A tleap script that builds the chain and sets N, CA, C and O, in Angstrom:
source leaprc.protein.ff14SB
mol = sequence {
  NMET PHE ALA ASP ALA HIE LYS ARG LYS PHE
  ASP PHE VAL PHE PHE TRP SER LEU ASP ARG
  PHE SER ARG GLU GLY ALA LEU ALA THR LEU
  THR TYR LEU ASN GLN LEU GLU SER CYS GLY
  VAL SER TYR LYS SER TYR THR CGLU
}
set mol.1.N position { 56.830 31.987 89.486 }
set mol.1.CA position { 56.635 31.060 88.310 }
set mol.1.C position { 56.089 29.941 89.072 }
set mol.1.O position { 55.617 28.995 88.442 }
set mol.2.N position { 56.097 29.927 90.682 }
set mol.2.CA position { 55.658 28.367 90.669 }
set mol.2.C position { 54.116 28.631 91.257 }
set mol.2.O position { 53.357 27.707 91.548 }
set mol.3.N position { 53.852 29.747 91.356 }
set mol.3.CA position { 52.466 30.273 92.108 }
set mol.3.C position { 51.549 30.352 90.588 }
set mol.3.O position { 50.319 30.292 90.588 }
set mol.4.N position { 52.253 30.474 89.509 }
set mol.4.CA position { 51.615 30.479 88.127 }
set mol.4.C position { 51.411 29.090 87.779 }
set mol.4.O position { 50.300 28.784 87.344 }
set mol.5.N position { 52.547 27.952 87.931 }
set mol.5.CA position { 52.570 26.886 87.203 }
set mol.5.C position { 51.425 26.083 88.211 }
set mol.5.O position { 50.690 25.189 87.791 }
set mol.6.N position { 51.430 26.680 89.887 }
set mol.6.CA position { 49.952 25.924 90.195 }
set mol.6.C position { 48.444 26.457 89.945 }
set mol.6.O position { 47.439 26.012 90.500 }
set mol.7.N position { 48.497 27.490 89.007 }
set mol.7.CA position { 47.528 27.691 88.590 }
set mol.7.C position { 47.297 27.348 87.268 }
set mol.7.O position { 46.295 27.763 86.685 }
set mol.8.N position { 48.308 26.470 86.609 }
set mol.8.CA position { 48.168 25.871 85.256 }
set mol.8.C position { 48.238 27.429 84.355 }
set mol.8.O position { 47.486 27.501 83.383 }
set mol.9.N position { 48.923 28.372 84.601 }
set mol.9.CA position { 49.125 29.350 83.612 }
set mol.9.C position { 50.110 28.838 82.307 }
set mol.9.O position { 50.197 29.451 81.243 }
set mol.10.N position { 50.737 27.738 82.596 }
set mol.10.CA position { 51.526 27.027 81.404 }
set mol.10.C position { 51.488 25.734 81.531 }
set mol.10.O position { 50.876 25.272 82.494 }
set mol.11.N position { 52.155 24.818 80.552 }
set mol.11.CA position { 52.592 23.524 81.474 }
set mol.11.C position { 53.682 23.125 81.070 }
set mol.11.O position { 53.854 21.910 81.170 }
set mol.12.N position { 54.848 23.975 80.457 }
set mol.12.CA position { 56.047 23.847 80.122 }
set mol.12.C position { 57.077 24.753 80.201 }
set mol.12.O position { 56.809 25.954 80.166 }
set mol.13.N position { 58.246 24.362 80.305 }
set mol.13.CA position { 59.416 25.420 81.169 }
set mol.13.C position { 60.867 25.081 80.211 }
set mol.13.O position { 61.556 24.087 80.439 }
set mol.14.N position { 61.048 25.650 79.590 }
set mol.14.CA position { 62.352 25.364 78.855 }
set mol.14.C position { 63.701 26.162 78.853 }
set mol.14.O position { 63.956 27.063 78.053 }
set mol.15.N position { 64.530 25.720 79.842 }
set mol.15.CA position { 65.803 26.583 79.766 }
set mol.15.C position { 67.201 25.845 79.602 }
set mol.15.O position { 67.335 24.622 79.562 }
set mol.16.N position { 68.195 26.762 79.517 }
set mol.16.CA position { 69.174 26.371 79.012 }
set mol.16.C position { 70.053 25.381 79.325 }
set mol.16.O position { 70.591 24.533 78.613 }
set mol.17.N position { 70.139 25.655 80.741 }
set mol.17.CA position { 70.999 24.564 81.353 }
set mol.17.C position { 70.380 24.649 82.839 }
set mol.17.O position { 69.810 25.608 83.359 }
set mol.18.N position { 70.695 23.180 83.456 }
set mol.18.CA position { 70.183 23.450 85.082 }
set mol.18.C position { 71.018 24.297 85.727 }
set mol.18.O position { 70.763 24.415 86.926 }
set mol.19.N position { 71.969 24.949 85.303 }
set mol.19.CA position { 72.804 25.741 86.371 }
set mol.19.C position { 72.590 26.918 85.836 }
set mol.19.O position { 73.411 27.738 86.246 }
set mol.20.N position { 71.452 27.559 84.719 }
set mol.20.CA position { 70.882 28.538 84.545 }
set mol.20.C position { 69.214 28.987 85.158 }
set mol.20.O position { 68.545 30.018 85.231 }
set mol.21.N position { 69.044 27.442 85.545 }
set mol.21.CA position { 67.447 27.213 85.880 }
set mol.21.C position { 67.605 27.842 87.311 }
set mol.21.O position { 67.076 28.903 87.644 }
set mol.22.N position { 68.691 26.770 88.415 }
set mol.22.CA position { 68.809 28.032 89.760 }
set mol.22.C position { 70.242 27.534 89.984 }
set mol.22.O position { 70.834 26.529 89.591 }
set mol.23.N position { 70.617 28.627 90.783 }
set mol.23.CA position { 71.873 28.759 90.922 }
set mol.23.C position { 71.841 28.061 92.689 }
set mol.23.O position { 73.003 28.028 93.094 }
set mol.24.N position { 71.274 27.758 93.300 }
set mol.24.CA position { 71.319 27.324 94.806 }
set mol.24.C position { 71.742 25.807 94.795 }
set mol.24.O position { 71.168 25.071 95.596 }
set mol.25.N position { 72.512 25.378 94.118 }
set mol.25.CA position { 72.827 24.037 94.010 }
set mol.25.C position { 71.926 22.907 93.689 }
set mol.25.O position { 70.728 23.155 93.549 }
set mol.26.N position { 72.393 21.605 93.546 }
set mol.26.CA position { 72.000 20.307 92.858 }
set mol.26.C position { 70.701 20.266 93.700 }
set mol.26.O position { 69.670 20.288 93.027 }
set mol.27.N position { 70.524 20.198 95.321 }
set mol.27.CA position { 69.343 19.770 95.800 }
set mol.27.C position { 68.047 20.643 95.371 }
set mol.27.O position { 67.043 20.214 94.801 }
set mol.28.N position { 68.323 22.040 95.803 }
set mol.28.CA position { 67.569 23.050 95.228 }
set mol.28.C position { 67.205 23.030 93.643 }
set mol.28.O position { 66.312 23.747 93.193 }
set mol.29.N position { 67.692 22.471 93.133 }
set mol.29.CA position { 67.320 22.454 91.508 }
set mol.29.C position { 66.400 21.237 91.596 }
set mol.29.O position { 65.206 21.478 91.418 }
set mol.30.N position { 66.757 19.941 91.847 }
set mol.30.CA position { 65.842 19.208 91.862 }
set mol.30.C position { 64.572 19.051 92.504 }
set mol.30.O position { 63.624 18.375 92.104 }
set mol.31.N position { 64.678 19.983 93.897 }
set mol.31.CA position { 63.107 20.109 94.597 }
set mol.31.C position { 62.341 21.360 93.748 }
set mol.31.O position { 61.135 21.472 93.971 }
set mol.32.N position { 62.802 22.070 93.033 }
set mol.32.CA position { 62.458 23.041 92.205 }
set mol.32.C position { 61.336 22.246 90.551 }
set mol.32.O position { 60.298 22.517 89.946 }
set mol.33.N position { 62.321 21.322 90.512 }
set mol.33.CA position { 61.805 20.478 88.988 }
set mol.33.C position { 60.801 19.269 89.357 }
set mol.33.O position { 59.940 18.741 88.654 }
set mol.34.N position { 61.289 18.930 91.034 }
set mol.34.CA position { 60.049 18.388 91.497 }
set mol.34.C position { 58.824 19.195 91.446 }
set mol.34.O position { 57.910 18.827 90.708 }
set mol.35.N position { 58.728 20.107 92.054 }
set mol.35.CA position { 57.104 20.927 92.289 }
set mol.35.C position { 56.940 21.115 91.058 }
set mol.35.O position { 55.747 20.963 90.794 }
set mol.36.N position { 57.668 21.424 89.979 }
set mol.36.CA position { 56.950 21.604 88.550 }
set mol.36.C position { 56.056 20.642 88.688 }
set mol.36.O position { 54.880 20.745 89.036 }
set mol.37.N position { 56.878 19.369 88.300 }
set mol.37.CA position { 55.967 17.880 88.205 }
set mol.37.C position { 54.890 17.702 88.896 }
set mol.37.O position { 54.016 16.976 88.423 }
set mol.38.N position { 54.720 18.276 90.072 }
set mol.38.CA position { 53.645 18.273 91.001 }
set mol.38.C position { 52.343 18.788 90.433 }
set mol.38.O position { 51.172 18.428 90.549 }
set mol.39.N position { 53.129 20.025 89.597 }
set mol.39.CA position { 52.019 20.998 89.344 }
set mol.39.C position { 51.522 20.508 87.729 }
set mol.39.O position { 50.649 21.087 87.084 }
set mol.40.N position { 52.282 19.337 87.275 }
set mol.40.CA position { 51.506 18.908 85.946 }
set mol.40.C position { 52.563 20.201 84.528 }
set mol.40.O position { 52.277 20.509 83.372 }
set mol.41.N position { 53.584 20.532 85.300 }
set mol.41.CA position { 54.646 20.991 84.164 }
set mol.41.C position { 55.710 20.479 83.628 }
set mol.41.O position { 56.554 20.077 84.430 }
set mol.42.N position { 55.952 20.359 82.432 }
set mol.42.CA position { 56.823 19.391 82.035 }
set mol.42.C position { 58.305 20.461 81.853 }
set mol.42.O position { 58.181 21.683 81.763 }
set mol.43.N position { 59.247 19.981 81.829 }
set mol.43.CA position { 60.616 20.919 81.535 }
set mol.43.C position { 61.587 20.273 80.748 }
set mol.43.O position { 61.709 19.051 80.671 }
set mol.44.N position { 62.367 21.219 80.088 }
set mol.44.CA position { 63.281 20.407 79.178 }
set mol.44.C position { 64.488 21.960 79.327 }
set mol.44.O position { 64.349 23.178 79.218 }
set mol.45.N position { 65.801 20.878 79.672 }
set mol.45.CA position { 67.247 21.804 79.317 }
set mol.45.C position { 67.549 21.610 78.084 }
set mol.45.O position { 67.407 20.433 77.751 }
set mol.46.N position { 67.940 22.358 77.207 }
set mol.46.CA position { 68.626 22.742 76.356 }
set mol.46.C position { 69.934 21.954 76.122 }
set mol.46.O position { 70.060 21.333 75.066 }
set mol.47.N position { 70.642 21.949 76.792 }
set mol.47.CA position { 71.892 21.533 76.625 }
set mol.47.C position { 72.523 20.345 77.551 }
set mol.47.O position { 73.673 19.909 77.491 }
set mol.48.N position { 71.316 19.875 78.550 }
set mol.48.CA position { 71.475 18.688 78.589 }
set mol.48.C position { 70.608 17.588 78.280 }
set mol.48.O position { 71.011 16.431 78.403 }
savepdb mol mol.pdb
quit
């Protein structure tokens, strides 16, 4: 996903909840979300 985000193949990620986006803990999840933002990709959690 991050390789495609870097190539701008999409500009938005929609997921059910943060615990479904990543099960690696809070720090890893925040790191992933920051990576997406740095590639210009927005995100939205349905339940949060």
